[in-house]
C-alpha angles and dihedrals in degrees: 000000000000113000102224094174093058092044091055092050093047092049091051092049094048091049090055091045094051092045090053091044091051090056090055091051089060089060096044092095098059105021117085115257091241091064093043089056090050091049092049091050091049092050092047092048091052091047090054089051090050091052090051089053089049091052091049093049091044092053089053091048093048091048092053092043092052092048091053092045093050091047090053091049091051090051091050092050091047092051090047092051091047092050091049090050091049090049091048091049091048091051093047092049090052091053092052 
């Protein structure tokens, strides 16, 4: 099963990351290398935090999705059992 929710969140995070990174490339010509390395580390560290938040939110989403899915399945099974009982009762009343 493809996890579309997580893919959307990852794409959004990467878009923000690459946009931020592109701004640092503009300064690469006149900012000392030492500071560019620090900036890149800072951006990467924040990206890792963002991915952790994505994982956390995705776990919440998947948990809710599974609860809803299981509830729907229970309702389907209950309706199926009730229809089988009604059919069985109808057949037994016809035999009598």
